[in-house]
PAMI-801855 format. One record per residue (C-alpha): z, x, y; residue number from 1. Coordinates in nm, 3 decimals, padded with zeros to 5 digits, always signed. Layout:
N
Z, X, Y, NUM
...
# end
This chain:
119
+10.718, +07.413, +08.865, 1
+10.395, +07.256, +08.972, 2
+10.104, +07.359, +08.753, 3
+09.784, +07.459, +08.928, 4
+09.438, +07.452, +08.783, 5
+09.093, +07.497, +08.933, 6
+08.930, +07.160, +08.995, 7
+08.652, +07.086, +08.745, 8
+08.402, +07.001, +09.017, 9
+08.454, +07.337, +09.190, 10
+08.457, +07.524, +08.859, 11
+08.122, +07.379, +08.751, 12
+07.973, +07.411, +09.099, 13
+08.053, +07.782, +09.118, 14
+07.904, +07.835, +08.772, 15
+07.584, +07.659, +08.878, 16
+07.562, +07.877, +09.188, 17
+07.615, +08.188, +08.977, 18
+07.349, +08.074, +08.731, 19
+07.099, +08.018, +09.012, 20
+07.176, +08.354, +09.171, 21
+07.134, +08.537, +08.838, 22
+06.804, +08.358, +08.785, 23
+06.682, +08.490, +09.121, 24
+06.813, +08.841, +09.046, 25
+06.632, +08.849, +08.710, 26
+06.346, +09.059, +08.849, 27
+06.587, +09.307, +09.012, 28
+06.710, +09.427, +08.673, 29
+07.024, +09.428, +08.467, 30
+07.219, +09.672, +08.684, 31
+07.177, +09.454, +08.991, 32
+07.290, +09.148, +08.795, 33
+07.596, +09.330, +08.659, 34
+07.693, +09.457, +09.003, 35
+07.660, +09.109, +09.151, 36
+07.864, +08.947, +08.872, 37
+08.140, +09.206, +08.911, 38
+08.168, +09.140, +09.287, 39
+08.151, +08.766, +09.226, 40
+08.428, +08.772, +08.965, 41
+08.653, +08.995, +09.176, 42
+08.625, +08.748, +09.464, 43
+08.682, +08.453, +09.233, 44
+08.995, +08.611, +09.087, 45
+09.128, +08.693, +09.435, 46
+09.078, +08.336, +09.554, 47
+09.176, +08.135, +09.247, 48
+09.435, +08.380, +09.106, 49
+09.743, +08.167, +09.173, 50
+10.041, +08.100, +08.950, 51
+09.955, +07.867, +08.663, 52
+09.577, +07.916, +08.684, 53
+09.537, +08.201, +08.435, 54
+09.368, +07.986, +08.170, 55
+09.105, +07.856, +08.414, 56
+09.037, +08.212, +08.533, 57
+08.990, +08.325, +08.176, 58
+08.750, +08.038, +08.104, 59
+08.550, +08.118, +08.418, 60
+08.516, +08.486, +08.326, 61
+08.400, +08.392, +07.975, 62
+08.143, +08.147, +08.113, 63
+08.018, +08.405, +08.364, 64
+07.981, +08.664, +08.089, 65
+07.776, +08.416, +07.884, 66
+07.546, +08.367, +08.183, 67
+07.518, +08.741, +08.229, 68
+07.424, +08.773, +07.861, 69
+07.162, +08.502, +07.896, 70
+06.959, +08.617, +08.196, 71
+06.882, +08.984, +08.115, 72
+06.776, +08.876, +07.767, 73
+06.512, +08.642, +07.913, 74
+06.329, +08.920, +08.097, 75
+06.076, +08.991, +07.823, 76
+05.957, +08.881, +07.481, 77
+06.130, +09.172, +07.309, 78
+06.440, +09.118, +07.103, 79
+06.755, +09.061, +07.299, 80
+07.062, +09.280, +07.291, 81
+07.318, +09.140, +07.044, 82
+07.670, +09.044, +07.151, 83
+07.814, +09.330, +06.945, 84
+07.640, +09.584, +07.173, 85
+07.675, +09.380, +07.493, 86
+08.051, +09.318, +07.472, 87
+08.157, +09.685, +07.519, 88
+07.921, +09.715, +07.816, 89
+08.084, +09.409, +07.972, 90
+08.436, +09.540, +07.923, 91
+08.360, +09.890, +08.054, 92
+08.137, +09.814, +08.352, 93
+08.147, +09.451, +08.456, 94
+08.457, +09.249, +08.383, 95
+08.749, +09.298, +08.621, 96
+09.103, +09.253, +08.494, 97
+09.211, +08.888, +08.500, 98
+09.537, +08.867, +08.692, 99
+09.749, +08.642, +08.908, 100
+09.708, +08.769, +09.264, 101
+09.919, +08.509, +09.444, 102
+10.254, +08.452, +09.277, 103
+10.376, +08.120, +09.416, 104
+10.711, +08.146, +09.238, 105
+10.850, +08.493, +09.313, 106
+11.210, +08.397, +09.232, 107
+11.300, +08.364, +08.865, 108
+11.370, +08.005, +08.764, 109
+11.738, +07.923, +08.782, 110
+11.828, +08.183, +09.043, 111
+11.904, +08.077, +09.396, 112
+11.838, +08.265, +09.714, 113
+12.111, +08.472, +09.875, 114
+12.331, +08.261, +10.097, 115
+12.250, +07.936, +09.922, 116
+12.537, +07.696, +09.857, 117
+12.378, +07.587, +09.531, 118
+12.553, +07.795, +09.268, 119
# end
C-alpha cells in the first residue's frame, strides 16, 4: 500500500489562512469563529480524508482547535477561558468527527477480485 500524507507546505499554508481568517473574524464574536472553523474543518476532512492520512487530519484538527482557543481569548483584557472549560465546548459544538472519506483500498489486502487468475 502506498501511504498518503498531506504535504507540509499545504498543511502550513492552510493553517496560516485559517489563522488570518480567525483574526479578521475576531470582532464578529466567538460564535461566528466557531461556525467558520466547523465549516472549514468539515471541508478539510472531506478533501484530505483519504486512506493513510488519518494522522495528518488529526494534527490539523488539533492545530485548528489551538487557533480557535487563541483568538477569542484575545478579544479583551479579561481572563481567558481555560482549556478545561473550552475542551467540552469544542467537542460538543465545533469539532467534526475525524474520518476517512475516500477509501482508496476497498478490497482487503490479500484478497483478489472475482474472476482474477491470481489465486
